[in-house]
N, C-alpha and C positions, 0 to 999 in steps of 0.2 A: 914558624913563629909560635912562641908559647901562648897558651890560653890566657895567661895573666899579663902578657906584655902590653896590650892596649890599656888595661887598668893601671899598670904602673906608669905608663907614659902620660895618661890623663891626669893622674895624681901629681906628677911632676909639673905639668903645665899649670894646674890649679895652684900649686904652691908658689910658682913664680908670679902668677897674677895676684895672689894674696899679698905677697911680699911687696910688690909694686904699690898696691893700694896702701899698705901700712906705711911705707916710706913717704908717700905723698901726704898722708894724713899727719904724720909726725912733723914733717917740714912745715906744713901749713899751721899747725898748732904752735910751733915754736917761733915762727916768723910773723905771725899776725900781730898787728899793732894794737895795743891796749886802748880801750875807749872808756872815758869817764864822763859822768853826768852830774851836774850840780843844779840846784833849783832855789829860787827865791819867789816871793809873792808880793803883789800890790793890792791894796784895798781901796775901793772907790766909795767915797761918802760925800754927802752935801757939805758945803763949806761951813765951818764953825761960826763964821761971821753973820750967818743968816739967823733970823728969828725962829722961834719954835714952829710957828705955823708954816713958814716957808720950808723949813727943813722937813717937816712932815709931808708936805706936798712933793718935794724933790725925792724923798725916800720912796713914795708911792710910784713915782715915775721910774726910779731906779730898779724897783722890784720887777718891773716888766721885762727886764733883761736886754732891752735895746741899747741902753747906754753902755753897759759893760761889753756887749758884743762889738759895738763900734770901737771902743777903746782897745779891745784885743786885736782887732783887725789892723788898727793903726800901729800898735806896738809890734805886730808880727811882720811888718814891712822890713825890708833889708836895710833901711836907712839907719835905724838905731844900732843894728848889729855891726854894720860897717864902721860907724863912728866909734863904737866900743872897741873894735879890733885895732883901729888906728890909735886910739888912746892907750891901749895896752902895748903897742909897738910890736904887733905880731907880723911875721914875714908873710909873703904871699902863699907859700906852701902851708904854713900853720893856719892862715886865714881860710884856706880852702878846706881844711880838715875840721872846721868848727861848724856847729849848727845851733840855732836859737829857735825855740818854739814857745809861743804864747797861747794859752788856753784859758777858758773861763771855768771856774769850779761850779758845777751844777747847783742851781738854786741859791747862789750867793753873788755878791758883787766883788769877788776876789779874782784877780788875774794871776795865773801861775806861769812863771817864766823859767824854762828849762834851757840850760846851756850844755852842749856836748863838745868835748875836745879830747886831744890825745893825752893830756895830763890832768890830774885833779886840780892843780893850782890854776891853770888856764881856764878850766871850766867854771870854777868858783868866781874868778875875777870877771870873766865875761858875763856871767849872769848878773852880778851886782852892777856892773857898768851899764848894761842894757836896761836894767830896771830903773836906774837913776835917770838916764836920758829919756826914757819913755814917760816917767812920772812928770818930769819938768815940762815936756811938750803937751801932755794931756791936760795939765792944770791950766796952761795958757790957752788951750783950745776950748775947753768947757769950764768956764769960770765958776758956775754954781757948785761944781764938784771938785774934789781934791783926790789925788792918787798918792798914797804914801806907802813906803816899803814896810811890810810887816816884820820881816826878819831878814838878815843878810844871808848870803849863800855860803859864807865861810863854814867849813866843816861838814858840808852836806854832800860832798862829792862821793861817788861810789862807782864801782866798775860796771860799765854798761854792756861790754862785749860778752861773748860766750866764753865760759870758763875753759881753761886748757884741758882739764880732765874730761869735760863733756865732749870736747872735740876728739880726744883720744879714744874715748869709749865708742863714739860714733864711727870712728875709723876702723876699730876692731870689728864691729858688727858689719860694716860695709865690706871689709876684707873677707869675712867668712861667707857672706852672700855671694860675692864675686867668685870666690874659689869654688863654691858648690856649682854655680851656673857654668863656669868654664870647664870644670871637670866633667859634667854631664855632656856638654856639647862636644868636648874633645873625645870622650869615650865613644859616642855615637859615630863620629867621623872615622875614628880608627877602626871600629868594628866594620863599618861599611867598606873601607879600603881592604881590610883583611878578607872579607867575603868575596870581593872581586878578584883578589889574587889567588884564592884557593882553587885548585883544579877540580872540575866536576868529575864525579865517579860514574863511569858508564859500564854496562855489562860487557863481559868478554865476548869476542866474536871468533868463530872458527875461520879456517881458510876459505870456506865457501860463502862466508858472509852471514852465516846463520847464528843467532845468539845461542850460547850454551845454556842448557837447563840442568839444574842440579839433579843428579841421580839419587834414587833412594839410598838412605844411609845403610851402609853395610856393617859387618861385624866390627867390633872395636879394634882399632889398629890397622884396619884395611883401607887402603887408598882406593877410592872409587872415582873413575874418570867421569867427567861430565857428559851427559847425554846431549846429542845434537839432534835437534828437531829439523828434519828436512823441510824445505819449503813446499807448501801444498801445490799440487799440480792439478789443474782443472781437467776433468775427463771430457774429452770432446764428444759431442753428440752428433749422431748421423741420422739423417732423415731417410726412412725407407723409401726406395724408389718404386716399390711394388704396391704397398698399401698406402694410400694418401693419408696424410695427417699422423702417421705412425713415426715416432721418434725412438731410435735405438742408440744405445751407447756403443762404444767400440768393443766392450767385453761381450755384450749381447750379440753383436754382429759376428764376432769370432766363434762364439758357441753355436750359432746358427749355421755357420759355414762348416764346422766339424760334423754337425748332425746331418748335413746334406751329402756326406760321402756315401757312395753306393756300396752295398754289401752283396756278395754272391747269392743269387736266387735260382730257383728252378727254371729250366728252359721253358720259354713261352709264358712265364708269369710276369705280368706287368707290375712293376714296383712303383709305389707312389713316390714321387720326387718332390721334395720341399723346395720352396723358393729361397731358402736361406734365411727366412725371417719367420718361420713357423707356419706359413701358408702352403697348401698343397697345389701342385700343378696338375693339369690334365695329363693322362697317360698318352704319350705320343709314341707311335710305333713306326718302324721303317717299312717300306713296301715289301722287303724280303721276309720280315717277320710276319707280316699280314698274309702273304702267300703260303708260307709254311703252315700257319695255323689253319687256313682254309682247306688245304690238301689233307691234312691230318683229320679234320672233321669229316670230310667226305669218305675217307677210308673206314673210319669208325662206323659211319652210318651203313655202308655196304655190308660190312661184316655182321652188323646187328640184323639186317634184313635177311641175310643168308642163314643165320642161326635160327631165326623165327620160322623160315620155310622148312628147314630140317625137322624142327620140332613138330610142325603140323603133319608132316609125312609120317612120322613115327606114331603119332596119336591116331591117325585115320587108317593105318595099315592093319 
C-alpha cells in the first residue's frame, strides 16, 4: 500500500460528504416557501365626546399602560384572526400558514398588529382585517376610549424569511467544515488499519535459534557473514568434599586432578600427595616400605660404629 493511499482515500470520502451537504443545502434553499410580513397599527385615545376635564383624567389613566396592555391581550386572541381568515376566504392550509401578533409600542398607547403569510397580498389583507375587527370590539368594550387605525397595511409587506443567498453561503461553510472533519476522521481510521496489516520486522535467527549479530564492517565490497552469539552456558559449581564450605568450579576441579598425578621420585622418598583441591594428605606408607627403611637404617648404623672403632685403634696404636 502506498504511503499516500490513505490520504487520497480520506480526501475522496471528504469530497463525497461535502457534495452531499451542498446538494441538501441547495435543495432546501430552492424549495423553501417564502414568508412575508405586513403591519398596521391602532391608537387608543379617550373618546372625543368627553369634556376636557374627563379627557385629561382618562389620558392619565391611559398613560399607566394597563388599558393598552389589556387591549393588546384581547386583540391577540385567535378570535379576530380566525374571523379575518374566514372573511378573506382562505383555505385550511393557507389559514394554518398565517400568524397574527399584537404588541404595544413602549411608552405609547399604540397597538402594533403584524400579520405573516406565504404571500404579501394575504399578509396585508389579514393585518387590515384583524385591525378593523379588533378596533370595533375594543370600542364596544371600553366606551370612554376609542381605537382607530393609524394607517393601513397596504404596501407594507416585506420578505420575512431567510434570503436564498444567505442559505447558500451557510451551506458552503457547513460543507467545508463537514469535509474537514470527515477527512481527518477517515485518515486516522485508514492509518490505523494500515498499521495493523503491516508485518512486524523481527531480527533474523540462525538454525540454532540464536539471533544473528552484525559483524564488524569489512573492506569495501567484501561480504561479511553475520556473527552468531552462542547461548551462554552456566558453569556448574562443585562443592569440595574434603574442605567444608569450599566451592570449586569444574575447571578448578580438573586442574586439581591433573596436579595430583604422581611423578617418579627416589626410592624411599615420601612424596606429598594432594587431595585434588590444593590440600596435602598425610604420607601413608605400606608395611613393606616401612620394613625396608628400618633395615637400611640399622645397616647404616652398624657400619658407622665399625668405622669409629677402627679409627680409635689407629689413633691409640
